[in-house]
C-alpha positions as CSV (number, residue, x, y, z in Angstrom):
1,X,62.6,117.6,181.2
2,X,64.4,115.3,178.9
3,X,67.4,116.5,176.8
4,X,65.6,115.9,173.5
5,X,62.5,117.8,174.4
6,X,61.8,121.5,174.3
7,X,59.0,123.8,175.2
8,X,56.1,123.9,172.7
9,X,55.1,127.4,171.4
10,X,52.0,128.8,169.8
11,X,52.1,130.5,166.4
12,X,52.6,133.8,168.3
13,X,55.6,132.5,170.1
14,X,54.0,132.0,173.6
15,X,54.5,128.9,175.6
16,X,51.7,126.3,175.3
17,X,50.3,124.8,178.5
18,X,49.6,121.2,179.2
19,X,46.0,120.0,178.7
20,X,44.9,118.3,182.0
21,X,42.2,116.3,180.1
22,X,45.0,114.2,178.4
23,X,47.1,112.9,181.3
24,X,49.2,110.6,179.1
25,X,50.2,113.4,176.6
26,X,52.2,116.4,177.7
27,X,51.4,119.2,175.2
28,X,53.7,121.7,176.9
29,X,56.8,120.0,175.4
30,X,57.6,118.8,171.9
31,X,60.1,116.3,170.7
32,X,63.2,118.1,169.5
33,X,64.4,117.0,166.1
34,X,68.0,115.9,166.0
35,X,69.8,117.6,163.2
36,X,72.6,115.6,161.8
37,X,75.5,117.6,160.3
38,X,75.5,117.4,156.6
39,X,78.4,115.7,154.9
40,X,80.3,118.0,152.6
41,X,79.2,117.2,149.1
42,X,81.8,116.1,146.6
43,X,82.0,118.4,143.6
44,X,79.9,117.1,140.7
45,X,82.4,118.3,138.1
46,X,86.1,119.0,138.1
47,X,87.5,121.7,135.8
48,X,90.7,121.4,133.8
49,X,92.4,123.9,131.5
50,X,95.3,123.9,129.0
51,X,98.5,125.2,130.5
52,X,99.2,127.5,127.5
53,X,97.1,129.4,125.0
54,X,95.9,127.0,122.4
55,X,95.4,128.0,118.7
56,X,92.8,125.3,118.0
57,X,90.3,123.3,120.0
58,X,90.8,119.6,120.6
59,X,88.9,117.0,122.6
60,X,90.7,115.1,125.4
61,X,89.4,111.7,126.3
62,X,86.3,112.4,124.2
63,X,85.4,115.5,126.2
64,X,85.1,118.6,124.1
65,X,86.6,121.8,125.4
66,X,85.2,125.3,126.1
67,X,87.3,128.2,125.0
68,X,88.0,130.9,127.6
69,X,88.4,134.0,125.4
70,X,89.8,136.1,128.3
71,X,92.8,133.8,128.7
72,X,92.9,132.0,125.4
73,X,93.0,128.6,127.1
74,X,90.8,125.6,126.7
75,X,88.7,124.4,129.6
76,X,87.3,121.0,130.2
77,X,84.4,120.1,132.5
78,X,84.8,116.5,133.7
79,X,82.3,114.6,135.8
80,X,83.8,113.7,139.2
81,X,83.5,109.9,138.5
82,X,85.3,110.3,135.1
83,X,88.4,112.1,136.5
84,X,90.6,109.1,136.7
85,X,90.1,108.2,133.1
86,X,90.5,111.8,132.0
87,X,93.9,112.1,133.9
88,X,95.2,109.0,132.1
89,X,95.1,110.8,128.8
90,X,98.6,111.7,127.5
91,X,97.9,115.4,127.4
92,X,97.2,115.3,131.2
93,X,100.2,113.0,131.8
94,X,102.5,115.4,130.0
95,X,100.9,118.4,131.8
96,X,99.5,120.1,128.7
97,X,96.1,119.9,130.4
98,X,96.1,120.7,134.2
99,X,93.5,120.9,136.9
100,X,92.1,124.3,137.2
101,X,92.8,126.2,140.4
């Protein structure tokens, strides 16, 4: 038995037997699918928030904020491929806006 083959089973879970009328096909074994491990997906968005409570809402790098009423901070949802441009904004450079933990 090859390493990539396993016993074939019926719908009830019993082993299938080989059909002698087909000598070139072995129905008792099936080709086992090789499952490749999935790569961890990169997050689609990255969240940022204001470091302090903000009295008014202001966009950063043309991205509008969402107010978190529990903390009083502003939150920004940034696409993963736009993070570099967002972090070049002076509010991020001066740590007024930080990556959310």
